[in-house]
KELUM-624147 format. One record per residue (C-alpha): residue number from 1; residue in three letters; x, y, z. Coordinates in steps of 0.05 Angstrom, whole numbers. Example, Ala and Ser with C-alpha at 12.3 -4.5 7.8 and 13.67 -1.06 7.14 Angstrom:
BEGIN
{k 1 r ALA px 246 py -90 pz 156}
{k 2 r SER px 273 py -21 pz 143}
END
This chain:
BEGIN
{k 1 r UNK px 0 py 0 pz 0}
{k 2 r UNK px 23 py 70 pz -13}
{k 3 r UNK px -5 py 114 pz 41}
{k 4 r UNK px 25 py 177 pz 12}
{k 5 r UNK px 86 py 199 pz -26}
{k 6 r UNK px 145 py 154 pz -15}
{k 7 r UNK px 192 py 211 pz 1}
{k 8 r UNK px 165 py 266 pz 46}
{k 9 r UNK px 173 py 337 pz 21}
{k 10 r UNK px 186 py 363 pz 90}
{k 11 r UNK px 211 py 325 pz 151}
{k 12 r UNK px 159 py 303 pz 203}
{k 13 r UNK px 150 py 342 pz 266}
{k 14 r UNK px 208 py 332 pz 315}
{k 15 r UNK px 175 py 334 pz 383}
{k 16 r UNK px 217 py 333 pz 446}
{k 17 r UNK px 218 py 266 pz 480}
{k 18 r UNK px 165 py 258 pz 534}
{k 19 r UNK px 189 py 269 pz 605}
{k 20 r UNK px 200 py 210 pz 651}
{k 21 r UNK px 144 py 236 pz 695}
{k 22 r UNK px 95 py 235 pz 636}
{k 23 r UNK px 116 py 165 pz 615}
{k 24 r UNK px 110 py 139 pz 687}
{k 25 r UNK px 43 py 173 pz 700}
{k 26 r UNK px 15 py 146 pz 636}
{k 27 r UNK px 41 py 77 pz 651}
{k 28 r UNK px 11 py 76 pz 721}
{k 29 r UNK px -58 py 86 pz 689}
{k 30 r UNK px -58 py 15 pz 660}
{k 31 r UNK px -47 py -19 pz 727}
{k 32 r UNK px -122 py -20 pz 740}
{k 33 r UNK px -140 py -54 pz 675}
{k 34 r UNK px -81 py -102 pz 684}
{k 35 r UNK px -102 py -124 pz 753}
{k 36 r UNK px -173 py -139 pz 736}
{k 37 r UNK px -158 py -170 pz 668}
{k 38 r UNK px -107 py -220 pz 694}
{k 39 r UNK px -154 py -243 pz 749}
{k 40 r UNK px -212 py -250 pz 701}
{k 41 r UNK px -169 py -285 pz 649}
{k 42 r UNK px -139 py -337 pz 694}
{k 43 r UNK px -193 py -347 pz 747}
{k 44 r UNK px -263 py -326 pz 725}
{k 45 r UNK px -282 py -388 pz 687}
{k 46 r UNK px -251 py -432 pz 742}
{k 47 r UNK px -289 py -391 pz 795}
{k 48 r UNK px -356 py -396 pz 759}
{k 49 r UNK px -349 py -471 pz 750}
{k 50 r UNK px -312 py -496 pz 812}
{k 51 r UNK px -336 py -445 pz 863}
{k 52 r UNK px -403 py -419 pz 839}
{k 53 r UNK px -422 py -488 pz 812}
{k 54 r UNK px -442 py -470 pz 741}
{k 55 r UNK px -429 py -516 pz 682}
{k 56 r UNK px -369 py -493 pz 639}
{k 57 r UNK px -413 py -480 pz 578}
{k 58 r UNK px -463 py -439 pz 619}
{k 59 r UNK px -407 py -398 pz 650}
{k 60 r UNK px -376 py -386 pz 581}
{k 61 r UNK px -444 py -366 pz 553}
{k 62 r UNK px -453 py -313 pz 607}
{k 63 r UNK px -386 py -282 pz 590}
{k 64 r UNK px -400 py -282 pz 515}
{k 65 r UNK px -471 py -254 pz 521}
{k 66 r UNK px -444 py -197 pz 564}
{k 67 r UNK px -402 py -175 pz 504}
{k 68 r UNK px -465 py -156 pz 466}
{k 69 r UNK px -469 py -93 pz 509}
{k 70 r UNK px -397 py -77 pz 493}
{k 71 r UNK px -412 py -75 pz 419}
{k 72 r UNK px -451 py -11 pz 435}
{k 73 r UNK px -417 py 17 pz 497}
{k 74 r UNK px -344 py 14 pz 473}
{k 75 r UNK px -351 py 53 pz 407}
{k 76 r UNK px -402 py 99 pz 441}
{k 77 r UNK px -351 py 115 pz 495}
{k 78 r UNK px -297 py 127 pz 443}
{k 79 r UNK px -344 py 175 pz 407}
{k 80 r UNK px -361 py 212 pz 471}
{k 81 r UNK px -287 py 220 pz 490}
{k 82 r UNK px -275 py 250 pz 421}
{k 83 r UNK px -332 py 300 pz 420}
{k 84 r UNK px -346 py 322 pz 491}
{k 85 r UNK px -299 py 373 pz 522}
{k 86 r UNK px -303 py 394 pz 595}
{k 87 r UNK px -263 py 442 pz 638}
{k 88 r UNK px -228 py 383 pz 671}
{k 89 r UNK px -208 py 350 pz 606}
{k 90 r UNK px -232 py 314 pz 544}
{k 91 r UNK px -210 py 243 pz 562}
{k 92 r UNK px -195 py 242 pz 637}
{k 93 r UNK px -263 py 265 pz 661}
{k 94 r UNK px -292 py 197 pz 641}
{k 95 r UNK px -237 py 162 pz 680}
{k 96 r UNK px -258 py 200 pz 742}
{k 97 r UNK px -331 py 182 pz 733}
{k 98 r UNK px -316 py 109 pz 721}
{k 99 r UNK px -263 py 97 pz 775}
{k 100 r UNK px -307 py 77 pz 835}
{k 101 r UNK px -358 py 36 pz 795}
{k 102 r UNK px -298 py 1 pz 764}
{k 103 r UNK px -275 py -24 pz 832}
{k 104 r UNK px -344 py -39 pz 860}
{k 105 r UNK px -371 py -80 pz 802}
{k 106 r UNK px -306 py -118 pz 796}
{k 107 r UNK px -312 py -139 pz 869}
{k 108 r UNK px -385 py -160 pz 861}
{k 109 r UNK px -365 py -210 pz 807}
{k 110 r UNK px -330 py -253 pz 859}
{k 111 r UNK px -389 py -263 pz 906}
{k 112 r UNK px -431 py -326 pz 904}
{k 113 r UNK px -503 py -306 pz 917}
{k 114 r UNK px -546 py -356 pz 957}
{k 115 r UNK px -589 py -371 pz 897}
{k 116 r UNK px -605 py -431 pz 853}
{k 117 r UNK px -571 py -441 pz 785}
{k 118 r UNK px -620 py -395 pz 749}
{k 119 r UNK px -611 py -341 pz 801}
{k 120 r UNK px -535 py -345 pz 797}
{k 121 r UNK px -539 py -342 pz 721}
{k 122 r UNK px -581 py -278 pz 724}
{k 123 r UNK px -537 py -247 pz 778}
{k 124 r UNK px -472 py -255 pz 738}
{k 125 r UNK px -508 py -235 pz 674}
{k 126 r UNK px -525 py -169 pz 708}
{k 127 r UNK px -460 py -154 pz 746}
{k 128 r UNK px -410 py -172 pz 691}
{k 129 r UNK px -439 py -124 pz 639}
{k 130 r UNK px -442 py -69 pz 691}
{k 131 r UNK px -368 py -79 pz 705}
{k 132 r UNK px -354 py -79 pz 630}
{k 133 r UNK px -388 py -11 pz 624}
{k 134 r UNK px -345 py 17 pz 680}
{k 135 r UNK px -283 py -14 pz 648}
{k 136 r UNK px -302 py 21 pz 583}
{k 137 r UNK px -310 py 89 pz 617}
{k 138 r UNK px -240 py 83 pz 645}
{k 139 r UNK px -200 py 46 pz 592}
{k 140 r UNK px -223 py 75 pz 526}
{k 141 r UNK px -207 py 148 pz 543}
{k 142 r UNK px -142 py 126 pz 576}
{k 143 r UNK px -116 py 88 pz 516}
{k 144 r UNK px -139 py 144 pz 469}
{k 145 r UNK px -89 py 191 pz 502}
{k 146 r UNK px -31 py 154 pz 468}
{k 147 r UNK px -30 py 188 pz 400}
{k 148 r UNK px -44 py 256 pz 433}
{k 149 r UNK px 16 py 252 pz 479}
{k 150 r UNK px 66 py 244 pz 423}
{k 151 r UNK px 68 py 242 pz 347}
{k 152 r UNK px 136 py 209 pz 342}
{k 153 r UNK px 137 py 139 pz 311}
{k 154 r UNK px 187 py 108 pz 360}
{k 155 r UNK px 166 py 150 pz 420}
{k 156 r UNK px 97 py 118 pz 416}
{k 157 r UNK px 128 py 49 pz 422}
{k 158 r UNK px 169 py 73 pz 481}
{k 159 r UNK px 107 py 103 pz 514}
{k 160 r UNK px 72 py 36 pz 505}
{k 161 r UNK px 133 py 2 pz 535}
{k 162 r UNK px 122 py 41 pz 599}
{k 163 r UNK px 48 py 27 pz 596}
{k 164 r UNK px 57 py -47 pz 589}
{k 165 r UNK px 114 py -49 pz 639}
{k 166 r UNK px 63 py -28 pz 691}
{k 167 r UNK px 10 py -71 pz 658}
{k 168 r UNK px 50 py -135 pz 659}
{k 169 r UNK px 80 py -118 pz 727}
{k 170 r UNK px 10 py -107 pz 755}
{k 171 r UNK px -17 py -170 pz 724}
{k 172 r UNK px 43 py -208 pz 750}
{k 173 r UNK px 31 py -183 pz 821}
{k 174 r UNK px -44 py -194 pz 818}
{k 175 r UNK px -37 py -262 pz 784}
{k 176 r UNK px 9 py -287 pz 839}
{k 177 r UNK px -25 py -253 pz 898}
{k 178 r UNK px -96 py -273 pz 879}
{k 179 r UNK px -88 py -349 pz 889}
{k 180 r UNK px -48 py -336 pz 952}
{k 181 r UNK px -105 py -294 pz 981}
{k 182 r UNK px -156 py -346 pz 961}
{k 183 r UNK px -114 py -402 pz 991}
{k 184 r UNK px -107 py -365 pz 1057}
{k 185 r UNK px -179 py -382 pz 1074}
{k 186 r UNK px -207 py -451 pz 1087}
{k 187 r UNK px -272 py -431 pz 1053}
{k 188 r UNK px -258 py -420 pz 979}
{k 189 r UNK px -320 py -376 pz 971}
{k 190 r UNK px -296 py -330 pz 1026}
{k 191 r UNK px -226 py -330 pz 996}
{k 192 r UNK px -250 py -309 pz 928}
{k 193 r UNK px -295 py -255 pz 959}
{k 194 r UNK px -237 py -226 pz 1000}
{k 195 r UNK px -190 py -228 pz 941}
{k 196 r UNK px -241 py -196 pz 895}
{k 197 r UNK px -256 py -139 pz 943}
{k 198 r UNK px -182 py -127 pz 955}
{k 199 r UNK px -165 py -124 pz 881}
{k 200 r UNK px -226 py -81 pz 868}
{k 201 r UNK px -206 py -29 pz 920}
{k 202 r UNK px -134 py -27 pz 898}
{k 203 r UNK px -152 py -21 pz 824}
{k 204 r UNK px -186 py 47 pz 835}
{k 205 r UNK px -122 py 82 pz 858}
{k 206 r UNK px -81 py 80 pz 793}
{k 207 r UNK px -140 py 110 pz 754}
{k 208 r UNK px -142 py 169 pz 802}
{k 209 r UNK px -67 py 178 pz 799}
{k 210 r UNK px -69 py 181 pz 723}
{k 211 r UNK px -128 py 228 pz 724}
{k 212 r UNK px -92 py 276 pz 771}
{k 213 r UNK px -23 py 273 pz 741}
{k 214 r UNK px -33 py 269 pz 666}
{k 215 r UNK px -68 py 328 pz 632}
{k 216 r UNK px -102 py 321 pz 566}
{k 217 r UNK px -62 py 341 pz 505}
{k 218 r UNK px -85 py 410 pz 482}
{k 219 r UNK px -132 py 416 pz 423}
{k 220 r UNK px -153 py 479 pz 387}
{k 221 r UNK px -226 py 462 pz 398}
{k 222 r UNK px -276 py 502 pz 439}
{k 223 r UNK px -303 py 473 pz 503}
{k 224 r UNK px -365 py 431 pz 492}
{k 225 r UNK px -401 py 395 pz 548}
{k 226 r UNK px -457 py 365 pz 506}
{k 227 r UNK px -448 py 315 pz 450}
{k 228 r UNK px -471 py 325 pz 378}
{k 229 r UNK px -529 py 282 pz 352}
{k 230 r UNK px -522 py 209 pz 370}
{k 231 r UNK px -532 py 190 pz 297}
{k 232 r UNK px -462 py 215 pz 282}
{k 233 r UNK px -431 py 158 pz 321}
{k 234 r UNK px -453 py 109 pz 267}
{k 235 r UNK px -420 py 151 pz 214}
{k 236 r UNK px -356 py 153 pz 253}
{k 237 r UNK px -356 py 78 pz 265}
{k 238 r UNK px -365 py 67 pz 190}
{k 239 r UNK px -308 py 115 pz 176}
{k 240 r UNK px -261 py 80 pz 225}
{k 241 r UNK px -278 py 11 pz 198}
{k 242 r UNK px -264 py 34 pz 128}
{k 243 r UNK px -192 py 46 pz 149}
{k 244 r UNK px -157 py -15 pz 118}
{k 245 r UNK px -93 py -12 pz 161}
{k 246 r UNK px -136 py -9 pz 224}
{k 247 r UNK px -171 py -74 pz 205}
{k 248 r UNK px -102 py -107 pz 202}
{k 249 r UNK px -87 py -81 pz 272}
{k 250 r UNK px -153 py -106 pz 299}
{k 251 r UNK px -140 py -174 pz 268}
{k 252 r UNK px -69 py -179 pz 296}
{k 253 r UNK px -92 py -158 pz 365}
{k 254 r UNK px -154 py -201 pz 364}
{k 255 r UNK px -120 py -267 pz 348}
{k 256 r UNK px -61 py -251 pz 394}
{k 257 r UNK px -106 py -233 pz 452}
{k 258 r UNK px -152 py -293 pz 439}
{k 259 r UNK px -91 py -340 pz 440}
{k 260 r UNK px -69 py -309 pz 506}
{k 261 r UNK px -139 py -313 pz 537}
{k 262 r UNK px -150 py -386 pz 517}
{k 263 r UNK px -82 py -402 pz 548}
{k 264 r UNK px -98 py -363 pz 611}
{k 265 r UNK px -167 py -394 pz 619}
{k 266 r UNK px -141 py -465 pz 611}
{k 267 r UNK px -79 py -459 pz 654}
{k 268 r UNK px -116 py -471 pz 720}
{k 269 r UNK px -146 py -534 pz 690}
{k 270 r UNK px -79 py -554 pz 660}
{k 271 r UNK px -42 py -549 pz 726}
{k 272 r UNK px -99 py -584 pz 764}
{k 273 r UNK px -120 py -639 pz 717}
{k 274 r UNK px -59 py -652 pz 673}
{k 275 r UNK px 1 py -634 pz 716}
{k 276 r UNK px -41 py -656 pz 776}
{k 277 r UNK px -9 py -602 pz 818}
{k 278 r UNK px -54 py -541 pz 827}
{k 279 r UNK px -3 py -509 pz 874}
{k 280 r UNK px 42 py -490 pz 815}
{k 281 r UNK px -10 py -444 pz 784}
{k 282 r UNK px 21 py -382 pz 815}
{k 283 r UNK px 90 py -404 pz 791}
{k 284 r UNK px 64 py -414 pz 720}
{k 285 r UNK px 35 py -343 pz 721}
{k 286 r UNK px 100 py -317 pz 750}
{k 287 r UNK px 141 py -349 pz 695}
{k 288 r UNK px 95 py -327 pz 638}
{k 289 r UNK px 83 py -255 pz 660}
{k 290 r UNK px 150 py -246 pz 693}
{k 291 r UNK px 188 py -263 pz 630}
{k 292 r UNK px 140 py -219 pz 589}
{k 293 r UNK px 158 py -161 pz 635}
{k 294 r UNK px 233 py -174 pz 632}
{k 295 r UNK px 232 py -175 pz 556}
{k 296 r UNK px 188 py -115 pz 545}
{k 297 r UNK px 241 py -61 pz 539}
{k 298 r UNK px 286 py -107 pz 501}
{k 299 r UNK px 232 py -116 pz 448}
{k 300 r UNK px 222 py -41 pz 448}
{k 301 r UNK px 295 py -32 pz 430}
{k 302 r UNK px 292 py -86 pz 377}
{k 303 r UNK px 230 py -53 pz 348}
{k 304 r UNK px 269 py 12 pz 338}
{k 305 r UNK px 320 py -26 pz 297}
{k 306 r UNK px 280 py -76 pz 256}
{k 307 r UNK px 209 py -46 pz 257}
{k 308 r UNK px 145 py -64 pz 292}
{k 309 r UNK px 120 py -117 pz 244}
{k 310 r UNK px 186 py -157 pz 245}
{k 311 r UNK px 188 py -153 pz 321}
{k 312 r UNK px 119 py -183 pz 325}
{k 313 r UNK px 137 py -238 pz 276}
{k 314 r UNK px 197 py -260 pz 317}
{k 315 r UNK px 159 py -258 pz 382}
{k 316 r UNK px 100 py -297 pz 354}
{k 317 r UNK px 146 py -351 pz 328}
{k 318 r UNK px 177 py -361 pz 397}
{k 319 r UNK px 108 py -362 pz 429}
{k 320 r UNK px 82 py -414 pz 379}
{k 321 r UNK px 140 py -460 pz 394}
{k 322 r UNK px 127 py -457 pz 468}
{k 323 r UNK px 52 py -469 pz 461}
{k 324 r UNK px 64 py -531 pz 418}
{k 325 r UNK px 115 py -558 pz 468}
{k 326 r UNK px 62 py -556 pz 524}
{k 327 r UNK px 22 py -610 pz 487}
{k 328 r UNK px 75 py -662 pz 502}
{k 329 r UNK px 88 py -647 pz 576}
{k 330 r UNK px 72 py -705 pz 623}
{k 331 r UNK px 45 py -700 pz 695}
{k 332 r UNK px 113 py -712 pz 726}
{k 333 r UNK px 146 py -658 pz 685}
{k 334 r UNK px 124 py -598 pz 725}
{k 335 r UNK px 192 py -563 pz 721}
{k 336 r UNK px 192 py -570 pz 645}
{k 337 r UNK px 122 py -540 pz 641}
{k 338 r UNK px 144 py -481 pz 682}
{k 339 r UNK px 205 py -470 pz 638}
{k 340 r UNK px 162 py -472 pz 575}
{k 341 r UNK px 114 py -422 pz 606}
{k 342 r UNK px 173 py -375 pz 617}
{k 343 r UNK px 195 py -384 pz 544}
{k 344 r UNK px 124 py -369 pz 522}
{k 345 r UNK px 128 py -304 pz 561}
{k 346 r UNK px 184 py -280 pz 515}
{k 347 r UNK px 136 py -281 pz 456}
{k 348 r UNK px 75 py -259 pz 495}
{k 349 r UNK px 112 py -194 pz 510}
{k 350 r UNK px 108 py -173 pz 436}
{k 351 r UNK px 33 py -185 pz 434}
{k 352 r UNK px 25 py -133 pz 490}
{k 353 r UNK px 71 py -82 pz 458}
{k 354 r UNK px 65 py -83 pz 383}
{k 355 r UNK px -10 py -81 pz 366}
{k 356 r UNK px -23 py -22 pz 412}
{k 357 r UNK px 39 py 13 pz 383}
{k 358 r UNK px 10 py 7 pz 313}
{k 359 r UNK px -56 py 41 pz 330}
{k 360 r UNK px -28 py 113 pz 332}
{k 361 r UNK px 1 py 101 pz 263}
{k 362 r UNK px -67 py 83 pz 233}
{k 363 r UNK px -98 py 142 pz 271}
{k 364 r UNK px -48 py 188 pz 234}
{k 365 r UNK px -65 py 153 pz 168}
{k 366 r UNK px -139 py 166 pz 182}
{k 367 r UNK px -125 py 239 pz 198}
{k 368 r UNK px -87 py 246 pz 133}
{k 369 r UNK px -144 py 215 pz 93}
{k 370 r UNK px -203 py 250 pz 127}
{k 371 r UNK px -175 py 308 pz 167}
{k 372 r UNK px -212 py 283 pz 228}
{k 373 r UNK px -187 py 268 pz 299}
{k 374 r UNK px -222 py 204 pz 322}
{k 375 r UNK px -173 py 173 pz 370}
{k 376 r UNK px -228 py 154 pz 419}
{k 377 r UNK px -267 py 116 pz 367}
{k 378 r UNK px -206 py 77 pz 345}
{k 379 r UNK px -189 py 57 pz 416}
{k 380 r UNK px -261 py 44 pz 435}
{k 381 r UNK px -268 py -8 pz 380}
{k 382 r UNK px -201 py -39 pz 399}
{k 383 r UNK px -222 py -43 pz 473}
{k 384 r UNK px -284 py -79 pz 448}
{k 385 r UNK px -239 py -128 pz 410}
{k 386 r UNK px -199 py -137 pz 474}
{k 387 r UNK px -261 py -154 pz 515}
{k 388 r UNK px -291 py -197 pz 459}
{k 389 r UNK px -226 py -236 pz 456}
{k 390 r UNK px -228 py -247 pz 531}
{k 391 r UNK px -300 py -270 pz 529}
{k 392 r UNK px -289 py -315 pz 468}
{k 393 r UNK px -229 py -347 pz 500}
{k 394 r UNK px -269 py -365 pz 563}
{k 395 r UNK px -329 py -386 pz 521}
{k 396 r UNK px -288 py -432 pz 476}
{k 397 r UNK px -254 py -464 pz 536}
{k 398 r UNK px -320 py -474 pz 572}
{k 399 r UNK px -356 py -503 pz 512}
{k 400 r UNK px -299 py -550 pz 492}
{k 401 r UNK px -290 py -576 pz 562}
{k 402 r UNK px -365 py -588 pz 571}
{k 403 r UNK px -368 py -621 pz 502}
{k 404 r UNK px -312 py -669 pz 520}
{k 405 r UNK px -345 py -692 pz 584}
{k 406 r UNK px -309 py -648 pz 636}
{k 407 r UNK px -347 py -649 pz 702}
{k 408 r UNK px -327 py -601 pz 758}
{k 409 r UNK px -357 py -649 pz 808}
{k 410 r UNK px -307 py -705 pz 790}
{k 411 r UNK px -238 py -714 pz 819}
{k 412 r UNK px -174 py -710 pz 778}
{k 413 r UNK px -172 py -785 pz 770}
{k 414 r UNK px -246 py -789 pz 750}
{k 415 r UNK px -243 py -739 pz 693}
{k 416 r UNK px -253 py -774 pz 625}
{k 417 r UNK px -192 py -781 pz 580}
{k 418 r UNK px -228 py -739 pz 527}
{k 419 r UNK px -231 py -680 pz 575}
{k 420 r UNK px -156 py -686 pz 592}
{k 421 r UNK px -139 py -690 pz 517}
{k 422 r UNK px -182 py -628 pz 505}
{k 423 r UNK px -141 py -591 pz 557}
{k 424 r UNK px -78 py -609 pz 518}
{k 425 r UNK px -107 py -583 pz 453}
{k 426 r UNK px -133 py -519 pz 484}
{k 427 r UNK px -65 py -501 pz 513}
{k 428 r UNK px -25 py -518 pz 450}
{k 429 r UNK px -53 py -527 pz 380}
{k 430 r UNK px -110 py -476 pz 383}
{k 431 r UNK px -69 py -417 pz 409}
{k 432 r UNK px -13 py -435 pz 360}
{k 433 r UNK px -60 py -435 pz 301}
{k 434 r UNK px -87 py -366 pz 321}
{k 435 r UNK px -17 py -338 pz 325}
{k 436 r UNK px -1 py -362 pz 255}
{k 437 r UNK px -59 py -320 pz 231}
{k 438 r UNK px -30 py -261 pz 269}
{k 439 r UNK px 37 py -270 pz 235}
{k 440 r UNK px 5 py -269 pz 166}
{k 441 r UNK px -32 py -205 pz 183}
{k 442 r UNK px 31 py -172 pz 211}
{k 443 r UNK px 71 py -191 pz 150}
{k 444 r UNK px 22 py -156 pz 104}
{k 445 r UNK px 8 py -96 pz 150}
{k 446 r UNK px 8 py -37 pz 101}
{k 447 r UNK px 42 py 20 pz 140}
{k 448 r UNK px 117 py 13 pz 146}
{k 449 r UNK px 162 py 60 pz 185}
{k 450 r UNK px 181 py 96 pz 120}
{k 451 r UNK px 109 py 105 pz 100}
{k 452 r UNK px 91 py 132 pz 169}
{k 453 r UNK px 147 py 183 pz 162}
{k 454 r UNK px 115 py 207 pz 98}
{k 455 r UNK px 47 py 211 pz 132}
{k 456 r UNK px 76 py 249 pz 191}
{k 457 r UNK px 112 py 298 pz 144}
{k 458 r UNK px 48 py 315 pz 106}
{k 459 r UNK px 8 py 324 pz 170}
{k 460 r UNK px 63 py 370 pz 197}
{k 461 r UNK px 60 py 411 pz 133}
{k 462 r UNK px -16 py 417 pz 140}
{k 463 r UNK px -10 py 440 pz 212}
{k 464 r UNK px 44 py 490 pz 194}
{k 465 r UNK px 0 py 521 pz 139}
{k 466 r UNK px -63 py 520 pz 182}
{k 467 r UNK px -98 py 469 pz 138}
{k 468 r UNK px -112 py 419 pz 193}
{k 469 r UNK px -185 py 402 pz 201}
{k 470 r UNK px -213 py 387 pz 270}
END
């Protein structure tokens, strides 16, 4: 694809590097999403089946049905964060409004109401979408700040490195602490409730820190506290989805995130029913997320040298090899399984970093083509893809396990061989196949570093001559 002229007539804007304070404050903001996402990814399906007593397919259906609301709320929130301006900021005001509901509804997901199966089904079907709405209010405006904070191609990758350093670090801490908190109580229901409330309370603080410490990027747009007609949101969604490079990014992120969520959802079952050692779950999370964190800034440096797409391709190849290796691990090979999980973390790191680093590039491409700033809409739809990937991962695991005869009321020794084999497939072949799709999409992604330089140069020229449309 040729986004614009191959050689820019003028050099792109040379913005000063962001301060360390800005990078750190922005990074802190993703702690909240990281904490809740890791707990949901690794423990929600297990909680709904083993603790709340729902069948895996029913639990997975709840999580998938809840995403229907996200199909409306996520792009709507992106649109609102684009068009509504308040004295306290264009993006951050929504983070302030959503912070407390974010923590409260997360905590409520980990209670087991004294109801029958139908009552529990309805309870979780109400609470989970309410949490998703609060998540949307916080996360969509937060992520949409990325292209506003810097226009530099590599600085955006660096900014996302700080973001995901906090994200992976937070998920690592929460992923290890959560099972320890649960295990500290003899009653698992009480343990999950205490852990859920604790994580919910703590997750509010990073949102407020980011709100207070990171001002919105200035825009030459008058203050507006009411939105334009709602019908315009559909026009903007259509415009964003007509952006071909963006569809590549959504595809890369969707398959990468789905591979990660399937892996995360099946790991508790893998350690319990295949390794037959549920106590190593925290170590598996530590190896996977810890290695992802350690490799993050290394991948950032590599990306500066070889480009974002090539970095993703290398990381995905490493990750695929690790996932396939897990298929052959035997119950007595716990140490080998933990080593493979750590190797997988090397590749997982690129799936955090690269897709989100590509989004500002397609936002610039969109601005060049249309003259419109629609960062919120781009990030709103990507947050929807994130939550859809999470729900699909849990749904797929739940349906496959139920279809292969898994019964949460049976002991490890009593589970049918078909269920154990399904666990092997879910942790190896299925994620690997999804990552192959991601590699193909990354290989053909149409905006290279050189093309983005041309895009940035033309945008800079428009701004310098006052031809930028807002």
